[in-house]
One Martini backbone bead per residue (centre of mass of N, CA, C, O) as a GRO file, in nm:
protein
  275
    1MET     BB    1   6.647  20.434  -7.616
    2LEU     BB    2   6.750  20.734  -7.468
    3LYS     BB    3   6.591  20.864  -7.159
    4LYS     BB    4   6.480  21.105  -6.948
    5ARG     BB    5   6.301  21.121  -6.661
    6ASN     BB    6   6.050  21.306  -6.533
    7THR     BB    7   5.995  21.399  -6.216
    8LEU     BB    8   5.714  21.539  -6.223
    9VAL     BB    9   5.568  21.325  -6.388
   10ALA     BB   10   5.608  21.088  -6.197
   11GLY     BB   11   5.457  21.217  -5.958
   12LEU     BB   12   5.189  21.278  -6.098
   13PHE     BB   13   5.120  20.997  -6.190
   14ASN     BB   14   5.113  20.874  -5.895
   15LEU     BB   15   4.876  21.055  -5.800
   16ILE     BB   16   4.665  20.971  -6.009
   17CYS     BB   17   4.811  20.667  -6.011
   18PRO     BB   18   4.904  20.408  -5.850
   19GLY     BB   19   5.218  20.320  -6.023
   20LEU     BB   20   5.254  20.500  -6.281
   21GLY     BB   21   5.531  20.624  -6.219
   22TYR     BB   22   5.686  20.352  -6.237
   23LEU     BB   23   5.613  20.286  -6.525
   24TYR     BB   24   5.751  20.542  -6.645
   25ILE     BB   25   6.055  20.453  -6.519
   26GLY     BB   26   6.068  20.122  -6.546
   27LYS     BB   27   5.907  19.988  -6.275
   28LEU     BB   28   5.713  19.722  -6.276
   29ASN     BB   29   5.715  19.602  -5.989
   30PHE     BB   30   5.617  19.864  -5.853
   31ALA     BB   31   5.358  19.904  -6.021
   32LEU     BB   32   5.232  19.630  -5.905
   33GLY     BB   33   5.293  19.655  -5.588
   34LEU     BB   34   5.144  19.905  -5.483
   35PRO     BB   35   4.845  19.818  -5.511
   36LEU     BB   36   4.889  19.562  -5.336
   37LEU     BB   37   4.966  19.712  -5.076
   38ILE     BB   38   4.701  19.861  -5.041
   39LEU     BB   39   4.521  19.611  -5.041
   40PHE     BB   40   4.658  19.468  -4.800
   41SER     BB   41   4.606  19.689  -4.591
   42ILE     BB   42   4.301  19.680  -4.598
   43GLY     BB   43   4.272  19.379  -4.528
   44VAL     BB   44   4.408  19.382  -4.249
   45PHE     BB   45   4.210  19.601  -4.115
   46THR     BB   46   3.940  19.444  -4.179
   47TRP     BB   47   3.985  19.137  -4.108
   48SER     BB   48   4.074  19.232  -3.803
   49LYS     BB   49   3.853  19.465  -3.718
   50PHE     BB   50   3.973  19.756  -3.683
   51ILE     BB   51   3.743  19.923  -3.827
   52PHE     BB   52   3.536  19.880  -3.565
   53TYR     BB   53   3.690  20.105  -3.441
   54PRO     BB   54   3.726  20.393  -3.333
   55TRP     BB   55   3.906  20.545  -3.601
   56GLY     BB   56   3.971  20.313  -3.800
   57TYR     BB   57   3.890  20.436  -4.070
   58SER     BB   58   4.083  20.680  -4.053
   59PHE     BB   59   4.348  20.521  -4.026
   60ILE     BB   60   4.339  20.383  -4.299
   61LEU     BB   61   4.344  20.644  -4.467
   62ILE     BB   62   4.619  20.739  -4.360
   63VAL     BB   63   4.785  20.502  -4.460
   64ILE     BB   64   4.723  20.532  -4.763
   65ILE     BB   65   4.830  20.824  -4.786
   66ALA     BB   66   5.119  20.755  -4.689
   67ILE     BB   67   5.185  20.561  -4.919
   68GLN     BB   68   5.140  20.765  -5.150
   69ILE     BB   69   5.347  20.978  -5.067
   70THR     BB   70   5.597  20.801  -5.042
   71SER     BB   71   5.590  20.685  -5.333
   72THR     BB   72   5.621  20.965  -5.468
   73VAL     BB   73   5.892  21.043  -5.354
   74VAL     BB   74   6.047  20.794  -5.455
   75VAL     BB   75   5.991  20.832  -5.763
   76CYS     BB   76   6.134  21.107  -5.781
   77VAL     BB   77   6.413  21.013  -5.694
   78MET     BB   78   6.450  20.795  -5.912
   79ALA     BB   79   6.418  20.987  -6.155
   80TYR     BB   80   6.654  21.186  -6.079
   81ARG     BB   81   6.886  20.942  -6.067
   82SER     BB   82   6.871  20.784  -6.347
   83GLY     BB   83   6.886  20.932  -6.595
   84GLU     BB   84   6.970  20.786  -6.876
   85THR     BB   85   6.736  20.557  -7.022
   86LYS     BB   86   6.601  20.271  -7.131
   87LEU     BB   87   6.329  20.205  -7.288
   88LYS     BB   88   6.049  20.037  -7.260
   89SER     BB   89   5.793  19.866  -7.412
   90TYR     BB   90   5.576  20.015  -7.197
   91ASN     BB   91   5.665  20.315  -7.295
   92LYS     BB   92   5.344  20.400  -7.352
   93TRP     BB   93   5.060  20.579  -7.368
   94TYR     BB   94   4.857  20.333  -7.395
   95ILE     BB   95   4.957  20.192  -7.140
   96TYR     BB   96   4.886  20.408  -6.938
   97VAL     BB   97   4.587  20.417  -6.998
   98GLY     BB   98   4.534  20.117  -6.934
   99TYR     BB   99   4.626  20.131  -6.639
  100VAL     BB  100   4.417  20.334  -6.544
  101MET     BB  101   4.163  20.180  -6.632
  102LEU     BB  102   4.216  19.921  -6.470
  103SER     BB  103   4.241  20.053  -6.190
  104THR     BB  104   3.959  20.181  -6.189
  105ILE     BB  105   3.790  19.929  -6.221
  106LEU     BB  106   3.902  19.772  -5.975
  107GLY     BB  107   3.845  19.990  -5.764
  108ASN     BB  108   3.534  20.003  -5.806
  109GLU     BB  109   3.483  19.705  -5.739
  110LEU     BB  110   3.589  19.712  -5.450
  111ILE     BB  111   3.401  19.936  -5.345
  112SER     BB  112   3.126  19.802  -5.430
  113ASN     BB  113   3.241  19.512  -5.272
  114ARG     BB  114   3.326  19.556  -4.964
  115ASP     BB  115   3.115  19.381  -4.815
  116LYS     BB  116   3.233  19.105  -4.936
  117ILE     BB  117   3.552  19.136  -4.919
  118PHE     BB  118   3.588  19.312  -4.625
  119GLY     BB  119   3.319  19.350  -4.428
  120TYR     BB  120   3.227  19.650  -4.512
  121ASP     BB  121   3.039  19.960  -4.454
  122SER     BB  122   2.874  20.271  -4.558
  123PHE     BB  123   2.634  20.510  -4.420
  124ARG     BB  124   2.380  20.755  -4.471
  125VAL     BB  125   2.180  20.946  -4.282
  126VAL     BB  126   1.837  21.084  -4.375
  127SER     BB  127   1.653  21.025  -4.138
  128LYS     BB  128   1.426  21.049  -3.832
  129SER     BB  129   1.368  20.746  -3.719
  130MET     BB  130   1.640  20.746  -3.500
  131LEU     BB  131   1.575  20.933  -3.291
  132ASN     BB  132   1.876  21.012  -3.116
  133THR     BB  133   2.078  20.798  -3.215
  134LEU     BB  134   2.016  20.895  -3.511
  135ILE     BB  135   2.111  21.140  -3.753
  136PRO     BB  136   2.110  21.348  -3.993
  137GLY     BB  137   2.452  21.294  -4.125
  138ASP     BB  138   2.527  21.029  -4.046
  139LEU     BB  139   2.819  20.815  -4.064
  140ILE     BB  140   2.821  20.471  -4.090
  141VAL     BB  141   2.957  20.165  -3.967
  142SER     BB  142   2.953  19.835  -4.114
  143ASN     BB  143   2.903  19.488  -4.041
  144THR     BB  144   2.864  19.245  -4.307
  145TRP     BB  145   2.947  18.962  -4.138
  146LYS     BB  146   2.802  18.922  -3.865
  147TYR     BB  147   2.516  18.786  -3.989
  148LYS     BB  148   2.656  18.518  -4.107
  149VAL     BB  149   2.719  18.382  -3.796
  150ARG     BB  150   2.466  18.541  -3.679
  151LYS     BB  151   2.207  18.668  -3.490
  152PRO     BB  152   2.007  18.904  -3.413
  153GLU     BB  153   1.949  19.095  -3.149
  154ARG     BB  154   1.781  19.245  -2.931
  155GLY     BB  155   1.830  19.594  -3.013
  156ALA     BB  156   1.967  19.587  -3.274
  157LEU     BB  157   2.141  19.754  -3.516
  158ILE     BB  158   2.021  19.752  -3.857
  159VAL     BB  159   2.091  19.674  -4.190
  160PHE     BB  160   1.849  19.699  -4.464
  161ARG     BB  161   1.627  19.592  -4.696
  162TYR     BB  162   1.355  19.708  -4.825
  163PRO     BB  163   1.099  19.502  -4.902
  164LYS     BB  164   0.948  19.706  -5.116
  165ASN     BB  165   1.267  19.822  -5.180
  166PRO     BB  166   1.576  19.681  -5.217
  167GLU     BB  167   1.737  19.951  -5.298
  168THR     BB  168   1.662  20.029  -5.013
  169LYS     BB  169   1.817  20.153  -4.709
  170TYR     BB  170   1.794  20.065  -4.368
  171VAL     BB  171   1.781  20.189  -4.018
  172MET     BB  172   1.719  19.973  -3.733
  173ARG     BB  173   1.547  19.803  -3.475
  174ALA     BB  174   1.548  19.497  -3.325
  175ILE     BB  175   1.261  19.368  -3.160
  176GLY     BB  176   1.162  19.112  -3.321
  177LEU     BB  177   1.169  18.770  -3.330
  178PRO     BB  178   1.141  18.473  -3.433
  179ASN     BB  179   0.825  18.350  -3.324
  180GLU     BB  180   0.700  18.607  -3.214
  181VAL     BB  181   0.498  18.827  -3.006
  182ILE     BB  182   0.369  19.140  -3.083
  183LYS     BB  183   0.272  19.418  -2.865
  184ILE     BB  184   0.071  19.720  -2.896
  185ALA     BB  185   0.012  19.915  -2.590
  186ASN     BB  186  -0.008  20.204  -2.424
  187GLY     BB  187   0.290  20.282  -2.534
  188LYS     BB  188   0.379  19.974  -2.556
  189VAL     BB  189   0.600  19.684  -2.556
  190PHE     BB  190   0.538  19.334  -2.629
  191ILE     BB  191   0.686  19.010  -2.548
  192ASN     BB  192   0.513  18.758  -2.490
  193ASN     BB  193   0.365  18.953  -2.260
  194GLU     BB  194   0.635  19.121  -2.223
  195GLU     BB  195   0.774  19.396  -2.126
  196LEU     BB  196   0.977  19.629  -2.287
  197ASP     BB  197   1.291  19.752  -2.232
  198GLU     BB  198   1.356  20.109  -2.350
  199ALA     BB  199   1.617  20.307  -2.271
  200TYR     BB  200   1.688  20.432  -2.571
  201LEU     BB  201   1.454  20.614  -2.553
  202ASP     BB  202   1.304  20.923  -2.639
  203PRO     BB  203   1.039  21.083  -2.505
  204ASN     BB  204   1.016  21.314  -2.728
  205CYS     BB  205   0.978  21.065  -2.961
  206ASN     BB  206   0.732  20.922  -2.751
  207GLN     BB  207   0.402  21.046  -2.733
  208SER     BB  208   0.227  20.841  -2.967
  209LEU     BB  209   0.239  20.519  -2.973
  210SER     BB  210  -0.067  20.432  -2.932
  211LEU     BB  211  -0.133  20.549  -3.240
  212GLN     BB  212   0.071  20.329  -3.374
  213ASN     BB  213  -0.050  20.052  -3.462
  214PRO     BB  214  -0.206  19.876  -3.277
  215GLY     BB  215  -0.121  19.537  -3.175
  216GLU     BB  216  -0.071  19.220  -3.323
  217TYR     BB  217   0.238  19.024  -3.404
  218TYR     BB  218   0.340  18.757  -3.600
  219ILE     BB  219   0.653  18.615  -3.638
  220PRO     BB  220   0.812  18.470  -3.865
  221ASP     BB  221   1.026  18.279  -3.990
  222HIS     BB  222   1.307  18.450  -4.075
  223SER     BB  223   1.212  18.715  -3.908
  224TYR     BB  224   1.163  19.079  -3.847
  225PHE     BB  225   1.094  19.333  -3.606
  226VAL     BB  226   1.100  19.680  -3.676
  227MET     BB  227   1.219  19.993  -3.520
  228GLY     BB  228   1.218  20.316  -3.450
  229ASP     BB  229   1.308  20.547  -3.206
  230ASN     BB  230   1.101  20.737  -3.363
  231ARG     BB  231   0.786  20.648  -3.320
  232ASP     BB  232   0.625  20.899  -3.432
  233LYS     BB  233   0.839  20.893  -3.716
  234SER     BB  234   0.813  20.572  -3.818
  235ASN     BB  235   0.873  20.360  -4.098
  236ASP     BB  236   0.772  20.038  -4.017
  237SER     BB  237   0.650  19.730  -3.928
  238ARG     BB  238   0.367  19.854  -3.858
  239PHE     BB  239   0.321  19.919  -4.188
  240TRP     BB  240   0.506  19.680  -4.377
  241GLY     BB  241   0.637  19.470  -4.183
  242PHE     BB  242   0.878  19.237  -4.238
  243VAL     BB  243   1.220  19.118  -4.210
  244PRO     BB  244   1.405  18.936  -4.387
  245GLU     BB  245   1.696  18.780  -4.333
  246GLU     BB  246   1.818  18.836  -4.633
  247ASN     BB  247   1.798  19.168  -4.586
  248ILE     BB  248   2.039  19.162  -4.405
  249LEU     BB  249   2.356  19.343  -4.402
  250GLY     BB  250   2.407  19.467  -4.097
  251SER     BB  251   2.571  19.645  -3.867
  252VAL     BB  252   2.614  19.896  -3.610
  253GLU     BB  253   2.903  20.045  -3.481
  254TYR     BB  254   2.957  20.356  -3.584
  255ILE     BB  255   3.041  20.696  -3.604
  256TRP     BB  256   3.248  20.853  -3.808
  257PHE     BB  257   3.061  21.102  -3.899
  258SER     BB  258   2.905  21.443  -3.882
  259ILE     BB  259   2.664  21.630  -4.094
  260ASP     BB  260   2.488  21.904  -4.089
  261PRO     BB  261   2.292  22.054  -4.328
  262THR     BB  262   2.333  22.352  -4.172
  263THR     BB  263   2.600  22.349  -3.956
  264GLY     BB  264   2.769  22.090  -3.995
  265PHE     BB  265   3.012  21.978  -3.818
  266ILE     BB  266   3.001  21.705  -3.560
  267ASN     BB  267   3.229  21.628  -3.327
  268GLU     BB  268   3.075  21.458  -3.090
  269ARG     BB  269   3.001  21.213  -3.309
  270THR     BB  270   3.276  21.126  -3.352
  271GLY     BB  271   3.322  20.787  -3.283
  272LYS     BB  272   3.043  20.692  -3.200
  273ILE     BB  273   2.886  20.457  -3.014
  274VAL     BB  274   2.605  20.253  -3.102
  275ASN     BB  275   2.288  20.109  -2.914
   0.00000   0.00000   0.00000
């Protein structure tokens, strides 16, 4: 059966689902190759750790959008020039539906497991426990492979599963390392009896540290003592204990962008490296 492929339909199909437009015009190799090209591009930029540079995340999105737009233009040109062509055995509506469903399922799996497959993740800050290093509305990019090959250093910002509810993810600072003794007294933190220099703290958020569960804490092996930078209002290891090593999900690399719940987009925080 000879039939001309509709140019607009081909373009629309490709916008709805990358590769579907090519399946519609009978180009199976392109239909299978386009999703693989997008996947390969993501892999190259993430496995090379380019994504962990400021603006890296945004650049990857721009590249993917550019591939999608270019492929849509190309499929429209190919459909326009094809004339009447013989329909392939897979030019059936139910094949198109199956292609979209399979692409959606695989895409969702990749997104859901990006921390394991690509080594990165993103999280939105919702609490005030890390003021003013991180504020509510910050969207941070995390390296989820970093602590698979090394241990967190003191002062590192880490993403971890809350020990009392592993479904909840927290971002705090690693203060005490395994087998150390933490002491909180007179508004100061001591590690093995040596005062800890915490230049990253904002004095305005730390006016009553001496009132927040002073005492000594011995950190077990393979565990960490974490604290928020907003010591006055941080629900951290002082109240619920230590973070097991296996609960640590990754590091905090930078702020992708920030949106204040009341005032909107905060330009000066976009691409900001935090430490």
